[in-house]
N, C-alpha and C positions, 0 to 999 in steps of 0.2 A: 597801868594807865600813866600817861604823861602829857605834858604840854609841849607843843612845838610852835615856833613862831608862825603866825598866819601870813601866808604869802599868796601871790597872784595865782599860783597853781591850785589854791584851795577855794578860790572864789566860787566856782560852779557848785561845789559841795554845799556851801552856805546858801547860795541862791536856791538850790534844790530843796533845802530844808524849810524855806519860807513859802509854804504852800498856799497861803491865802492872806487876806488883809488882817484877819484876827491874829494870826501867828505873827505877822509883821508888827502889829501894834503891841503885842506882848513882848516881842523881842527887842524892839527899838523905839517904841513910842512913835514920835513923829520925826525921828532923825532921818528916816529914809522913806521913799515913796514905793508903794507896791505897784508892780512887781520889782523886786530888788534886781539891780543890774550890775554888771562889771564896772560900768562907768561910775555909778554911785559909790561903789566900794573903793575904786581908785581915788576919787575925789575926797572921800571921807578920810582915808589913810593919809593922803598928802596934807590935808588940813589939820590933822591931829598927830604929828610925829611923836609927841610926848607919851602917847598911850601905848601900853604894852598889850599887844593883841595876840591871842593864842588860839590854836586849834587843839582840842582835847582828843587824844587818840588812845587806842588800846595797844597791847603789846605787839600787834601786827601792823601798827600804824594806820589802822582803819579809823577814820574820823568818827567821833562820838558826839562832840559838842564844840562850843565856841564860847569865848569869854574875853573880857578886857579888864585891864587894871588902869584906872584913870588917876594919876597923881593929883592930890589936893594939897591945900595948905594945912599947917598945924599938925604935922606928922600923921597925916591921914591919906587914905586913897579911897577910891570908889570902884566897886565892881560894876561893869556895864555890859549890856547886850549879851546876857547869859542865855544859852540855849543848849538843850540836849536835842540833837538834830532830828532823829527819827522818832515819831510819836510812840512806837512800840517799845522804845528803850527808856521812856520817861517813867517816873514813879518807881524806879528800882534802886535808888540811892546814888545814881551816877552824878546827879546835880551836886550832892554833898561832896563827892570826890573831886569834882571840878572846882568847887569853892575852896576846898582844902588846898589843892595845888596852886590856885591863884593867890590865896592868902600867903602861902609859903613863898611864892615868887615875890610878892610885894614886900614881905619881911626881909628877904634876902637882898633885893635890889633897891628898895626905898627906905628901909629901916622905919617903917610906919608903926604907929601904936593903935590906930583905929581904922577899921574898914567900914565904909558906908555902902549903901546901895539904894536905888529907887525902884519901886515896884508899881505896876499899873494896878489900881484898885480893882478888886474883884478877881484877880489872878490867884485863886485859892491854891492850886498845886504849887506854884512858886512860893507863895506865902508860907505854906506848910513846910516846904524844904528849908527855907531860910530860918524859920522859927526852930525847927528841929536842930539845925546847925548851931544855933545860939544867938542869932541876930535878934534884936529887940526893936520895936517901933519907937521912933522919936518924933517929936512934934514937927509937923511939916504942913504948910498951907500952900499947896501947889496943884494946879490942874492943867491939863492939856485939852485942846479941842481937836476933834477929828470927825470929819463928815457931819458937821453941825451937832455933835454930841460932846459933852464935857466928861472928862475922866479924872478922878482923883489920882494923884501920884503920891504914894506912901513912901516914907523914908524909914530905913532900918539901919541899925548900927551895931557893931561888934567890937569890943575892946580886945586887942590882940596881945597886949602886955599887961 
């Protein structure tokens, strides 16, 4: 398993993984509109050149997942928009492999000491993955609204040094 830079030729793979509004909400909160489009991805990448955006692939370069490293202040970074693409591949430990590779990239390129992430409240499979990896909940008072419904956004953190 490895990370490769996410590029335009990968857009359709990510678009295909976002099969419904719930998947979109868990993947990106309200950062994108469903259905995901090439235009949205192009705009997003151009607006956030500081983000390290990766496709997670197996030894044959078959896409498995996607994730971002978002530099922050105070020797920290944030993981964003994590997804193991095909639902039948979830729950098999691949998310932890993705997180491990992203954390290593962040350590190598950004020399960070702490990694944070935000999680849509109620996303129990992701919560379980992050807790198993070693992330812990930290205080956060943040919500988003989508389709006239409010969702808690939970914050988790992991010390890397």
